[in-house]
PDB file of N, H, CA, C and O in Angstrom:
ATOM      1  N   MET A   1       9.299  34.849  33.961  1.00  0.00           N
ATOM      2  CA  MET A   1       9.016  34.170  35.339  1.00  0.00           C
ATOM      3  C   MET A   1       7.864  34.767  35.852  1.00  0.00           C
ATOM      4  O   MET A   1       7.582  35.833  35.302  1.00  0.00           O
ATOM      5  N   ALA A   2       6.938  34.314  36.949  1.00  0.00           N
ATOM      6  H   ALA A   2       7.167  33.449  37.395  1.00  0.00           H
ATOM      7  CA  ALA A   2       5.648  35.136  37.213  1.00  0.00           C
ATOM      8  C   ALA A   2       6.321  35.934  39.020  1.00  0.00           C
ATOM      9  O   ALA A   2       6.888  35.409  39.978  1.00  0.00           O
ATOM     10  N   GLU A   3       6.014  36.913  38.827  1.00  0.00           N
ATOM     11  H   GLU A   3       5.553  37.340  38.049  1.00  0.00           H
ATOM     12  CA  GLU A   3       6.668  37.785  40.285  1.00  0.00           C
ATOM     13  C   GLU A   3       6.076  36.734  41.217  1.00  0.00           C
ATOM     14  O   GLU A   3       5.149  36.001  40.875  1.00  0.00           O
ATOM     15  N   TYR A   4       6.760  36.692  42.617  1.00  0.00           N
ATOM     16  H   TYR A   4       7.513  37.288  42.895  1.00  0.00           H
ATOM     17  CA  TYR A   4       6.496  35.669  43.562  1.00  0.00           C
ATOM     18  C   TYR A   4       6.427  36.288  44.627  1.00  0.00           C
ATOM     19  O   TYR A   4       5.874  35.562  45.453  1.00  0.00           O
ATOM     20  N   GLN A   5       6.822  37.705  45.248  1.00  0.00           N
ATOM     21  H   GLN A   5       7.271  38.295  44.576  1.00  0.00           H
ATOM     22  CA  GLN A   5       7.331  38.461  46.155  1.00  0.00           C
ATOM     23  C   GLN A   5       6.139  38.955  46.584  1.00  0.00           C
ATOM     24  O   GLN A   5       6.029  39.302  47.760  1.00  0.00           O
ATOM     25  N   SER A   6       5.168  39.051  45.774  1.00  0.00           N
ATOM     26  H   SER A   6       5.258  38.769  44.819  1.00  0.00           H
ATOM     27  CA  SER A   6       3.859  39.460  46.478  1.00  0.00           C
ATOM     28  C   SER A   6       3.172  38.594  46.861  1.00  0.00           C
ATOM     29  O   SER A   6       2.274  38.865  47.659  1.00  0.00           O
ATOM     30  N   ILE A   7       3.297  37.771  46.584  1.00  0.00           N
ATOM     31  H   ILE A   7       4.026  37.551  45.936  1.00  0.00           H
ATOM     32  CA  ILE A   7       2.493  35.981  46.644  1.00  0.00           C
ATOM     33  C   ILE A   7       3.196  35.220  47.633  1.00  0.00           C
ATOM     34  O   ILE A   7       2.350  34.480  48.136  1.00  0.00           O
ATOM     35  N   ILE A   8       4.247  35.032  48.140  1.00  0.00           N
ATOM     36  H   ILE A   8       4.934  35.632  47.732  1.00  0.00           H
ATOM     37  CA  ILE A   8       5.452  34.129  48.725  1.00  0.00           C
ATOM     38  C   ILE A   8       5.785  34.979  49.921  1.00  0.00           C
ATOM     39  O   ILE A   8       6.406  36.040  49.862  1.00  0.00           O
ATOM     40  N   ALA A   9       5.187  34.263  51.308  1.00  0.00           N
ATOM     41  H   ALA A   9       4.682  33.401  51.356  1.00  0.00           H
ATOM     42  CA  ALA A   9       5.305  34.950  52.498  1.00  0.00           C
ATOM     43  C   ALA A   9       6.035  34.073  53.353  1.00  0.00           C
ATOM     44  O   ALA A   9       5.564  32.941  53.463  1.00  0.00           O
ATOM     45  N   ILE A  10       7.131  34.349  54.016  1.00  0.00           N
ATOM     46  H   ILE A  10       7.513  35.269  53.927  1.00  0.00           H
ATOM     47  CA  ILE A  10       7.930  33.928  54.923  1.00  0.00           C
ATOM     48  C   ILE A  10       7.738  34.320  56.458  1.00  0.00           C
ATOM     49  O   ILE A  10       8.408  35.253  56.902  1.00  0.00           O
ATOM     50  N   ASN A  11       6.874  33.659  57.255  1.00  0.00           N
ATOM     51  H   ASN A  11       6.330  32.901  56.895  1.00  0.00           H
ATOM     52  CA  ASN A  11       6.296  33.926  58.640  1.00  0.00           C
ATOM     53  C   ASN A  11       6.768  32.810  59.451  1.00  0.00           C
ATOM     54  O   ASN A  11       6.474  31.639  59.212  1.00  0.00           O
ATOM     55  N   PRO A  12       7.796  33.350  60.799  1.00  0.00           N
ATOM     56  CA  PRO A  12       8.190  31.868  61.445  1.00  0.00           C
ATOM     57  C   PRO A  12       7.218  31.586  62.159  1.00  0.00           C
ATOM     58  O   PRO A  12       7.382  30.503  62.720  1.00  0.00           O
ATOM     59  N   GLN A  13       5.873  32.286  62.491  1.00  0.00           N
ATOM     60  H   GLN A  13       5.740  33.166  62.035  1.00  0.00           H
ATOM     61  CA  GLN A  13       4.597  31.748  62.969  1.00  0.00           C
ATOM     62  C   GLN A  13       3.841  31.088  61.938  1.00  0.00           C
ATOM     63  O   GLN A  13       2.674  30.912  62.287  1.00  0.00           O
ATOM     64  N   ILE A  14       4.074  30.724  60.947  1.00  0.00           N
ATOM     65  H   ILE A  14       5.022  30.868  60.663  1.00  0.00           H
ATOM     66  CA  ILE A  14       3.241  29.902  60.128  1.00  0.00           C
ATOM     67  C   ILE A  14       4.128  28.952  59.381  1.00  0.00           C
ATOM     68  O   ILE A  14       4.973  29.247  58.536  1.00  0.00           O
ATOM     69  N   ARG A  15       3.769  27.646  59.872  1.00  0.00           N
ATOM     70  H   ARG A  15       3.083  27.406  60.558  1.00  0.00           H
ATOM     71  CA  ARG A  15       4.432  26.584  58.814  1.00  0.00           C
ATOM     72  C   ARG A  15       5.931  26.715  59.295  1.00  0.00           C
ATOM     73  O   ARG A  15       6.759  26.894  58.402  1.00  0.00           O
ATOM     74  N   SER A  16       6.346  26.651  60.499  1.00  0.00           N
ATOM     75  H   SER A  16       5.673  26.505  61.225  1.00  0.00           H
ATOM     76  CA  SER A  16       8.087  26.947  61.009  1.00  0.00           C
ATOM     77  C   SER A  16       8.941  27.823  60.010  1.00  0.00           C
ATOM     78  O   SER A  16      10.132  27.674  59.737  1.00  0.00           O
ATOM     79  N   GLY A  17       8.007  28.833  59.497  1.00  0.00           N
ATOM     80  H   GLY A  17       7.040  28.954  59.719  1.00  0.00           H
ATOM     81  CA  GLY A  17       8.870  29.781  58.603  1.00  0.00           C
ATOM     82  C   GLY A  17       8.956  29.380  57.242  1.00  0.00           C
ATOM     83  O   GLY A  17       9.365  30.200  56.419  1.00  0.00           O
ATOM     84  N   LYS A  18       8.527  27.880  56.779  1.00  0.00           N
ATOM     85  H   LYS A  18       8.196  27.214  57.447  1.00  0.00           H
ATOM     86  CA  LYS A  18       8.720  27.791  55.332  1.00  0.00           C
ATOM     87  C   LYS A  18       8.161  28.691  54.714  1.00  0.00           C
ATOM     88  O   LYS A  18       7.329  29.395  55.288  1.00  0.00           O
ATOM     89  N   PRO A  19       8.509  28.894  53.305  1.00  0.00           N
ATOM     90  CA  PRO A  19       7.552  29.830  52.237  1.00  0.00           C
ATOM     91  C   PRO A  19       6.325  29.301  52.046  1.00  0.00           C
ATOM     92  O   PRO A  19       6.201  28.084  51.913  1.00  0.00           O
ATOM     93  N   THR A  20       4.934  30.400  51.994  1.00  0.00           N
ATOM     94  H   THR A  20       5.035  31.389  52.102  1.00  0.00           H
ATOM     95  CA  THR A  20       3.562  29.550  52.041  1.00  0.00           C
ATOM     96  C   THR A  20       3.286  31.256  51.408  1.00  0.00           C
ATOM     97  O   THR A  20       3.780  32.372  51.566  1.00  0.00           O
ATOM     98  N   ILE A  21       1.983  30.495  50.481  1.00  0.00           N
ATOM     99  H   ILE A  21       1.582  29.588  50.353  1.00  0.00           H
ATOM    100  CA  ILE A  21       1.219  31.524  49.816  1.00  0.00           C
ATOM    101  C   ILE A  21       0.496  32.340  50.218  1.00  0.00           C
ATOM    102  O   ILE A  21      -0.550  31.978  50.757  1.00  0.00           O
ATOM    103  N   ARG A  22       0.802  33.675  50.095  1.00  0.00           N
ATOM    104  H   ARG A  22       1.652  33.969  49.657  1.00  0.00           H
ATOM    105  CA  ARG A  22      -0.026  34.833  50.582  1.00  0.00           C
ATOM    106  C   ARG A  22      -0.423  34.557  52.122  1.00  0.00           C
ATOM    107  O   ARG A  22      -1.573  34.828  52.467  1.00  0.00           O
ATOM    108  N   GLY A  23       0.828  33.829  53.412  1.00  0.00           N
ATOM    109  H   GLY A  23       1.763  33.609  53.132  1.00  0.00           H
ATOM    110  CA  GLY A  23       0.524  33.908  54.182  1.00  0.00           C
ATOM    111  C   GLY A  23      -0.433  32.460  54.827  1.00  0.00           C
ATOM    112  O   GLY A  23      -0.470  32.143  56.016  1.00  0.00           O
ATOM    113  N   MET A  24      -1.046  31.843  53.855  1.00  0.00           N
ATOM    114  H   MET A  24      -1.016  32.101  52.890  1.00  0.00           H
ATOM    115  CA  MET A  24      -1.859  30.694  54.243  1.00  0.00           C
ATOM    116  C   MET A  24      -1.175  29.743  54.741  1.00  0.00           C
ATOM    117  O   MET A  24      -0.030  30.068  55.055  1.00  0.00           O
ATOM    118  N   ARG A  25      -1.519  28.491  54.959  1.00  0.00           N
ATOM    119  H   ARG A  25      -2.449  28.228  54.703  1.00  0.00           H
ATOM    120  CA  ARG A  25      -0.487  27.324  55.751  1.00  0.00           C
ATOM    121  C   ARG A  25      -0.381  26.412  54.636  1.00  0.00           C
ATOM    122  O   ARG A  25       0.050  25.310  54.975  1.00  0.00           O
ATOM    123  N   ILE A  26      -0.700  26.566  53.146  1.00  0.00           N
ATOM    124  H   ILE A  26      -1.050  27.461  52.870  1.00  0.00           H
ATOM    125  CA  ILE A  26      -0.224  26.249  52.058  1.00  0.00           C
ATOM    126  C   ILE A  26       1.147  26.607  51.682  1.00  0.00           C
ATOM    127  O   ILE A  26       1.421  27.682  51.150  1.00  0.00           O
ATOM    128  N   SER A  27       2.017  25.686  51.966  1.00  0.00           N
ATOM    129  H   SER A  27       1.794  24.812  52.398  1.00  0.00           H
ATOM    130  CA  SER A  27       3.209  25.926  51.561  1.00  0.00           C
ATOM    131  C   SER A  27       3.509  25.778  50.085  1.00  0.00           C
ATOM    132  O   SER A  27       2.665  25.407  49.270  1.00  0.00           O
ATOM    133  N   VAL A  28       4.941  26.132  49.745  1.00  0.00           N
ATOM    134  H   VAL A  28       5.627  26.433  50.407  1.00  0.00           H
ATOM    135  CA  VAL A  28       5.732  25.894  48.498  1.00  0.00           C
ATOM    136  C   VAL A  28       5.871  24.654  48.012  1.00  0.00           C
ATOM    137  O   VAL A  28       5.556  24.350  46.861  1.00  0.00           O
ATOM    138  N   TYR A  29       6.386  23.805  48.921  1.00  0.00           N
ATOM    139  H   TYR A  29       6.642  24.053  49.855  1.00  0.00           H
ATOM    140  CA  TYR A  29       6.812  22.690  49.034  1.00  0.00           C
ATOM    141  C   TYR A  29       5.600  21.765  48.700  1.00  0.00           C
ATOM    142  O   TYR A  29       5.583  20.929  47.797  1.00  0.00           O
ATOM    143  N   ASP A  30       4.368  22.108  49.760  1.00  0.00           N
ATOM    144  H   ASP A  30       4.382  22.787  50.494  1.00  0.00           H
ATOM    145  CA  ASP A  30       2.941  21.752  49.537  1.00  0.00           C
ATOM    146  C   ASP A  30       2.676  21.748  48.051  1.00  0.00           C
ATOM    147  O   ASP A  30       2.348  20.713  47.470  1.00  0.00           O
ATOM    148  N   ILE A  31       2.820  22.933  47.424  1.00  0.00           N
ATOM    149  H   ILE A  31       3.086  23.773  47.896  1.00  0.00           H
ATOM    150  CA  ILE A  31       2.090  22.951  45.958  1.00  0.00           C
ATOM    151  C   ILE A  31       2.995  21.826  45.230  1.00  0.00           C
ATOM    152  O   ILE A  31       2.430  20.801  44.849  1.00  0.00           O
ATOM    153  N   LEU A  32       4.459  21.998  45.016  1.00  0.00           N
ATOM    154  H   LEU A  32       4.917  22.831  45.325  1.00  0.00           H
ATOM    155  CA  LEU A  32       5.672  21.183  44.418  1.00  0.00           C
ATOM    156  C   LEU A  32       5.144  19.664  44.663  1.00  0.00           C
ATOM    157  O   LEU A  32       4.942  18.864  43.750  1.00  0.00           O
ATOM    158  N   ASP A  33       4.974  19.426  45.906  1.00  0.00           N
ATOM    159  H   ASP A  33       5.138  20.076  46.648  1.00  0.00           H
ATOM    160  CA  ASP A  33       4.336  18.014  46.388  1.00  0.00           C
ATOM    161  C   ASP A  33       3.271  17.559  45.142  1.00  0.00           C
ATOM    162  O   ASP A  33       3.515  16.568  44.454  1.00  0.00           O
ATOM    163  N   MET A  34       2.136  18.345  44.945  1.00  0.00           N
ATOM    164  H   MET A  34       1.937  19.150  45.504  1.00  0.00           H
ATOM    165  CA  MET A  34       1.077  18.251  44.744  1.00  0.00           C
ATOM    166  C   MET A  34       1.401  17.910  42.847  1.00  0.00           C
ATOM    167  O   MET A  34       1.210  16.883  42.197  1.00  0.00           O
ATOM    168  N   LEU A  35       1.934  19.238  42.439  1.00  0.00           N
ATOM    169  H   LEU A  35       2.088  20.073  42.967  1.00  0.00           H
ATOM    170  CA  LEU A  35       2.610  18.472  41.282  1.00  0.00           C
ATOM    171  C   LEU A  35       3.122  17.594  41.053  1.00  0.00           C
ATOM    172  O   LEU A  35       2.842  17.161  39.935  1.00  0.00           O
ATOM    173  N   VAL A  36       4.228  16.701  41.918  1.00  0.00           N
ATOM    174  H   VAL A  36       4.456  17.053  42.826  1.00  0.00           H
ATOM    175  CA  VAL A  36       5.426  16.025  41.554  1.00  0.00           C
ATOM    176  C   VAL A  36       4.618  14.416  41.591  1.00  0.00           C
ATOM    177  O   VAL A  36       4.985  13.251  41.439  1.00  0.00           O
ATOM    178  N   ASN A  37       3.248  15.165  41.902  1.00  0.00           N
ATOM    179  H   ASN A  37       2.950  16.112  42.026  1.00  0.00           H
ATOM    180  CA  ASN A  37       2.285  13.831  42.249  1.00  0.00           C
ATOM    181  C   ASN A  37       1.212  13.869  40.824  1.00  0.00           C
ATOM    182  O   ASN A  37       0.077  13.407  40.936  1.00  0.00           O
ATOM    183  N   LYS A  38       1.545  14.280  39.904  1.00  0.00           N
ATOM    184  H   LYS A  38       2.467  14.655  39.813  1.00  0.00           H
ATOM    185  CA  LYS A  38       0.695  14.542  38.683  1.00  0.00           C
ATOM    186  C   LYS A  38      -0.818  15.356  39.147  1.00  0.00           C
ATOM    187  O   LYS A  38      -1.827  15.114  38.486  1.00  0.00           O
ATOM    188  N   MET A  39      -0.861  16.044  39.985  1.00  0.00           N
ATOM    189  H   MET A  39      -0.041  16.241  40.522  1.00  0.00           H
ATOM    190  CA  MET A  39      -1.751  16.890  40.214  1.00  0.00           C
ATOM    191  C   MET A  39      -1.672  18.048  38.799  1.00  0.00           C
ATOM    192  O   MET A  39      -0.612  18.571  38.454  1.00  0.00           O
ATOM    193  N   SER A  40      -2.993  18.295  38.111  1.00  0.00           N
ATOM    194  H   SER A  40      -3.854  17.870  38.391  1.00  0.00           H
ATOM    195  CA  SER A  40      -2.880  19.447  37.691  1.00  0.00           C
ATOM    196  C   SER A  40      -3.074  20.924  38.207  1.00  0.00           C
ATOM    197  O   SER A  40      -3.565  20.961  39.336  1.00  0.00           O
ATOM    198  N   PHE A  41      -2.858  21.894  37.756  1.00  0.00           N
ATOM    199  H   PHE A  41      -2.459  21.863  36.840  1.00  0.00           H
ATOM    200  CA  PHE A  41      -3.102  23.221  38.347  1.00  0.00           C
ATOM    201  C   PHE A  41      -4.603  23.165  38.356  1.00  0.00           C
ATOM    202  O   PHE A  41      -5.125  23.905  39.189  1.00  0.00           O
ATOM    203  N   ALA A  42      -5.354  22.498  37.664  1.00  0.00           N
ATOM    204  H   ALA A  42      -4.930  21.897  36.987  1.00  0.00           H
ATOM    205  CA  ALA A  42      -7.097  22.446  37.981  1.00  0.00           C
ATOM    206  C   ALA A  42      -7.616  21.733  38.897  1.00  0.00           C
ATOM    207  O   ALA A  42      -8.684  22.062  39.412  1.00  0.00           O
ATOM    208  N   ASP A  43      -6.756  20.320  39.360  1.00  0.00           N
ATOM    209  H   ASP A  43      -5.887  20.053  38.942  1.00  0.00           H
ATOM    210  CA  ASP A  43      -6.742  19.822  40.156  1.00  0.00           C
ATOM    211  C   ASP A  43      -6.609  20.514  41.837  1.00  0.00           C
ATOM    212  O   ASP A  43      -7.519  20.440  42.662  1.00  0.00           O
ATOM    213  N   ILE A  44      -5.679  20.971  42.006  1.00  0.00           N
ATOM    214  H   ILE A  44      -4.940  21.031  41.335  1.00  0.00           H
ATOM    215  CA  ILE A  44      -4.849  21.890  42.869  1.00  0.00           C
ATOM    216  C   ILE A  44      -6.165  22.484  43.283  1.00  0.00           C
ATOM    217  O   ILE A  44      -6.797  22.132  44.279  1.00  0.00           O
ATOM    218  N   ILE A  45      -6.517  23.413  42.434  1.00  0.00           N
ATOM    219  H   ILE A  45      -6.003  23.699  41.626  1.00  0.00           H
ATOM    220  CA  ILE A  45      -7.221  24.813  42.665  1.00  0.00           C
ATOM    221  C   ILE A  45      -8.812  24.267  43.115  1.00  0.00           C
ATOM    222  O   ILE A  45      -9.437  24.819  44.020  1.00  0.00           O
ATOM    223  N   GLU A  46      -9.279  23.255  42.438  1.00  0.00           N
ATOM    224  H   GLU A  46      -8.772  22.806  41.703  1.00  0.00           H
ATOM    225  CA  GLU A  46     -10.399  22.357  42.565  1.00  0.00           C
ATOM    226  C   GLU A  46     -10.122  21.886  44.545  1.00  0.00           C
ATOM    227  O   GLU A  46     -10.871  22.198  45.471  1.00  0.00           O
ATOM    228  N   ASP A  47      -8.879  21.119  44.619  1.00  0.00           N
ATOM    229  H   ASP A  47      -8.271  20.865  43.867  1.00  0.00           H
ATOM    230  CA  ASP A  47      -9.005  20.939  46.144  1.00  0.00           C
ATOM    231  C   ASP A  47      -8.730  22.214  47.257  1.00  0.00           C
ATOM    232  O   ASP A  47      -8.999  22.152  48.457  1.00  0.00           O
ATOM    233  N   PHE A  48      -8.149  23.336  46.577  1.00  0.00           N
ATOM    234  H   PHE A  48      -7.930  23.386  45.602  1.00  0.00           H
ATOM    235  CA  PHE A  48      -7.918  24.366  47.421  1.00  0.00           C
ATOM    236  C   PHE A  48      -8.347  25.621  46.578  1.00  0.00           C
ATOM    237  O   PHE A  48      -7.487  26.320  46.042  1.00  0.00           O
ATOM    238  N   PRO A  49      -9.564  25.873  46.478  1.00  0.00           N
ATOM    239  CA  PRO A  49     -10.364  27.074  45.719  1.00  0.00           C
ATOM    240  C   PRO A  49      -9.848  28.384  46.340  1.00  0.00           C
ATOM    241  O   PRO A  49     -10.383  29.457  46.059  1.00  0.00           O
ATOM    242  N   GLU A  50      -8.687  28.283  47.280  1.00  0.00           N
ATOM    243  H   GLU A  50      -8.252  27.411  47.508  1.00  0.00           H
ATOM    244  CA  GLU A  50      -8.292  29.664  48.030  1.00  0.00           C
ATOM    245  C   GLU A  50      -7.356  30.073  46.981  1.00  0.00           C
ATOM    246  O   GLU A  50      -7.306  31.222  46.542  1.00  0.00           O
ATOM    247  N   LEU A  51      -6.600  29.083  46.581  1.00  0.00           N
ATOM    248  H   LEU A  51      -6.641  28.149  46.938  1.00  0.00           H
ATOM    249  CA  LEU A  51      -5.291  29.182  45.482  1.00  0.00           C
ATOM    250  C   LEU A  51      -5.982  29.549  43.999  1.00  0.00           C
ATOM    251  O   LEU A  51      -7.119  29.267  43.619  1.00  0.00           O
ATOM    252  N   THR A  52      -4.940  30.258  43.295  1.00  0.00           N
ATOM    253  H   THR A  52      -4.017  30.487  43.603  1.00  0.00           H
ATOM    254  CA  THR A  52      -4.994  30.606  42.332  1.00  0.00           C
ATOM    255  C   THR A  52      -3.636  30.474  41.117  1.00  0.00           C
ATOM    256  O   THR A  52      -2.440  30.440  41.405  1.00  0.00           O
ATOM    257  N   GLU A  53      -4.299  30.408  39.577  1.00  0.00           N
ATOM    258  H   GLU A  53      -5.271  30.435  39.343  1.00  0.00           H
ATOM    259  CA  GLU A  53      -2.787  29.687  38.763  1.00  0.00           C
ATOM    260  C   GLU A  53      -1.906  30.544  39.219  1.00  0.00           C
ATOM    261  O   GLU A  53      -0.768  30.128  39.437  1.00  0.00           O
ATOM    262  N   GLU A  54      -2.180  31.717  39.427  1.00  0.00           N
ATOM    263  H   GLU A  54      -3.104  32.056  39.250  1.00  0.00           H
ATOM    264  CA  GLU A  54      -0.895  32.688  39.617  1.00  0.00           C
ATOM    265  C   GLU A  54      -0.268  32.655  41.134  1.00  0.00           C
ATOM    266  O   GLU A  54       0.638  33.344  41.605  1.00  0.00           O
ATOM    267  N   ASP A  55      -0.926  31.792  41.638  1.00  0.00           N
ATOM    268  H   ASP A  55      -1.662  31.232  41.256  1.00  0.00           H
ATOM    269  CA  ASP A  55      -0.265  31.417  43.094  1.00  0.00           C
ATOM    270  C   ASP A  55       0.775  30.264  43.038  1.00  0.00           C
ATOM    271  O   ASP A  55       1.828  30.377  43.665  1.00  0.00           O
ATOM    272  N   ILE A  56       0.435  28.887  42.120  1.00  0.00           N
ATOM    273  H   ILE A  56      -0.420  28.795  41.611  1.00  0.00           H
ATOM    274  CA  ILE A  56       0.948  28.180  41.985  1.00  0.00           C
ATOM    275  C   ILE A  56       2.205  28.098  40.889  1.00  0.00           C
ATOM    276  O   ILE A  56       3.152  27.313  40.866  1.00  0.00           O
ATOM    277  N   LEU A  57       1.873  29.177  40.006  1.00  0.00           N
ATOM    278  H   LEU A  57       1.103  29.815  40.025  1.00  0.00           H
ATOM    279  CA  LEU A  57       2.955  29.678  39.110  1.00  0.00           C
ATOM    280  C   LEU A  57       4.179  30.422  40.102  1.00  0.00           C
ATOM    281  O   LEU A  57       5.363  30.201  39.851  1.00  0.00           O
ATOM    282  N   ALA A  58       3.792  31.276  41.193  1.00  0.00           N
ATOM    283  H   ALA A  58       2.830  31.455  41.397  1.00  0.00           H
ATOM    284  CA  ALA A  58       4.162  31.741  42.397  1.00  0.00           C
ATOM    285  C   ALA A  58       5.357  30.720  42.631  1.00  0.00           C
ATOM    286  O   ALA A  58       6.508  30.776  42.198  1.00  0.00           O
ATOM    287  N   ALA A  59       4.897  30.003  43.244  1.00  0.00           N
ATOM    288  H   ALA A  59       3.962  29.957  43.596  1.00  0.00           H
ATOM    289  CA  ALA A  59       5.381  28.992  43.933  1.00  0.00           C
ATOM    290  C   ALA A  59       6.611  28.316  42.990  1.00  0.00           C
ATOM    291  O   ALA A  59       7.637  27.936  43.554  1.00  0.00           O
ATOM    292  N   LEU A  60       6.469  28.196  41.634  1.00  0.00           N
ATOM    293  H   LEU A  60       5.635  28.505  41.176  1.00  0.00           H
ATOM    294  CA  LEU A  60       7.537  27.495  40.866  1.00  0.00           C
ATOM    295  C   LEU A  60       8.321  28.340  40.502  1.00  0.00           C
ATOM    296  O   LEU A  60       9.400  27.936  40.069  1.00  0.00           O
ATOM    297  N   SER A  61       8.070  29.747  40.546  1.00  0.00           N
ATOM    298  H   SER A  61       7.194  30.075  40.898  1.00  0.00           H
ATOM    299  CA  SER A  61       9.356  30.462  40.258  1.00  0.00           C
ATOM    300  C   SER A  61       9.895  31.079  41.728  1.00  0.00           C
ATOM    301  O   SER A  61      11.065  31.432  41.877  1.00  0.00           O
ATOM    302  N   TYR A  62       9.095  31.144  42.571  1.00  0.00           N
ATOM    303  H   TYR A  62       8.144  30.858  42.449  1.00  0.00           H
ATOM    304  CA  TYR A  62      10.165  31.159  44.160  1.00  0.00           C
ATOM    305  C   TYR A  62      11.105  29.654  43.908  1.00  0.00           C
ATOM    306  O   TYR A  62      12.332  29.575  43.971  1.00  0.00           O
ATOM    307  N   VAL A  63      10.429  28.865  43.701  1.00  0.00           N
ATOM    308  H   VAL A  63       9.432  28.929  43.650  1.00  0.00           H
ATOM    309  CA  VAL A  63      11.934  27.751  43.656  1.00  0.00           C
ATOM    310  C   VAL A  63      12.759  27.530  42.682  1.00  0.00           C
ATOM    311  O   VAL A  63      13.692  26.728  42.743  1.00  0.00           O
ATOM    312  N   ALA A  64      12.448  28.285  41.636  1.00  0.00           N
ATOM    313  H   ALA A  64      11.690  28.935  41.586  1.00  0.00           H
ATOM    314  CA  ALA A  64      13.384  28.171  40.153  1.00  0.00           C
ATOM    315  C   ALA A  64      14.294  29.251  40.635  1.00  0.00           C
ATOM    316  O   ALA A  64      15.485  29.002  40.445  1.00  0.00           O
ATOM    317  N   ASP A  65      13.906  30.889  41.465  1.00  0.00           N
ATOM    318  H   ASP A  65      12.938  31.091  41.618  1.00  0.00           H
ATOM    319  CA  ASP A  65      14.865  31.489  41.360  1.00  0.00           C
ATOM    320  C   ASP A  65      15.886  30.779  42.771  1.00  0.00           C
ATOM    321  O   ASP A  65      17.115  30.728  42.708  1.00  0.00           O
ATOM    322  N   LYS A  66      15.364  30.459  43.547  1.00  0.00           N
ATOM    323  H   LYS A  66      14.366  30.501  43.598  1.00  0.00           H
ATOM    324  CA  LYS A  66      16.000  29.929  44.671  1.00  0.00           C
ATOM    325  C   LYS A  66      17.466  29.007  44.204  1.00  0.00           C
ATOM    326  O   LYS A  66      18.625  29.213  44.564  1.00  0.00           O
ATOM    327  N   GLU A  67      16.941  27.970  43.306  1.00  0.00           N
ATOM    328  H   GLU A  67      15.999  27.803  43.014  1.00  0.00           H
ATOM    329  CA  GLU A  67      17.780  27.149  43.019  1.00  0.00           C
ATOM    330  C   GLU A  67      18.883  27.856  41.921  1.00  0.00           C
ATOM    331  O   GLU A  67      20.052  27.491  41.799  1.00  0.00           O
ATOM    332  N   HIS A  68      18.139  29.103  41.050  1.00  0.00           N
ATOM    333  H   HIS A  68      17.189  29.400  41.150  1.00  0.00           H
ATOM    334  CA  HIS A  68      19.175  29.642  40.612  1.00  0.00           C
ATOM    335  C   HIS A  68      20.452  30.391  41.614  1.00  0.00           C
ATOM    336  O   HIS A  68      21.675  30.285  41.520  1.00  0.00           O
ATOM    337  N   LYS A  69      19.775  31.012  42.386  1.00  0.00           N
ATOM    338  H   LYS A  69      18.782  31.098  42.462  1.00  0.00           H
ATOM    339  CA  LYS A  69      20.649  31.568  43.383  1.00  0.00           C
ATOM    340  C   LYS A  69      21.802  30.762  44.016  1.00  0.00           C
ATOM    341  O   LYS A  69      22.931  31.140  44.329  1.00  0.00           O
ATOM    342  N   VAL A  70      21.209  29.527  44.124  1.00  0.00           N
ATOM    343  H   VAL A  70      20.292  29.220  43.870  1.00  0.00           H
ATOM    344  CA  VAL A  70      22.257  28.520  45.064  1.00  0.00           C
ATOM    345  C   VAL A  70      23.190  27.941  43.750  1.00  0.00           C
ATOM    346  O   VAL A  70      24.213  27.395  44.163  1.00  0.00           O
ATOM    347  N   SER A  71      23.090  27.939  42.555  1.00  0.00           N
ATOM    348  H   SER A  71      22.259  28.382  42.220  1.00  0.00           H
ATOM    349  CA  SER A  71      23.993  27.231  41.581  1.00  0.00           C
ATOM    350  C   SER A  71      24.973  28.427  41.300  1.00  0.00           C
ATOM    351  O   SER A  71      26.183  28.211  41.237  1.00  0.00           O
ATOM    352  N   ILE A  72      24.430  29.751  41.123  1.00  0.00           N
ATOM    353  H   ILE A  72      23.447  29.927  41.174  1.00  0.00           H
ATOM    354  CA  ILE A  72      25.159  30.900  40.819  1.00  0.00           C
ATOM    355  C   ILE A  72      26.260  30.543  42.118  1.00  0.00           C
ATOM    356  O   ILE A  72      27.410  30.545  41.680  1.00  0.00           O
ATOM    357  N   CYS A  73      26.214  30.313  43.237  1.00  0.00           N
ATOM    358  H   CYS A  73      25.279  30.311  43.593  1.00  0.00           H
ATOM    359  CA  CYS A  73      26.817  30.550  44.578  1.00  0.00           C
ATOM    360  C   CYS A  73      27.885  29.361  44.887  1.00  0.00           C
ATOM    361  O   CYS A  73      28.866  29.593  45.592  1.00  0.00           O
ATOM    362  N   ALA A  74      27.684  28.282  44.414  1.00  0.00           N
ATOM    363  H   ALA A  74      26.886  28.094  43.840  1.00  0.00           H
ATOM    364  CA  ALA A  74      28.047  26.886  44.132  1.00  0.00           C
ATOM    365  C   ALA A  74      29.444  26.862  43.813  1.00  0.00           C
ATOM    366  O   ALA A  74      29.996  25.796  43.536  1.00  0.00           O
TER     367      ALA A  74
END
């Protein structure tokens, strides 16, 4: 699983505190939405050249980690 701690940022001043990529206005959920809508990593990076494959993997790792923690607590 990709390390996401150095990539995913949560700042109440950006996107109402949603987890974002490196403090940009692109949220983890924006990336998930793009993937759900069948965009490839290459498509996402083409549309958002400031993103890297590592950023996309970090978003997926973040969500997987949060889901895992919720499952353990439930």
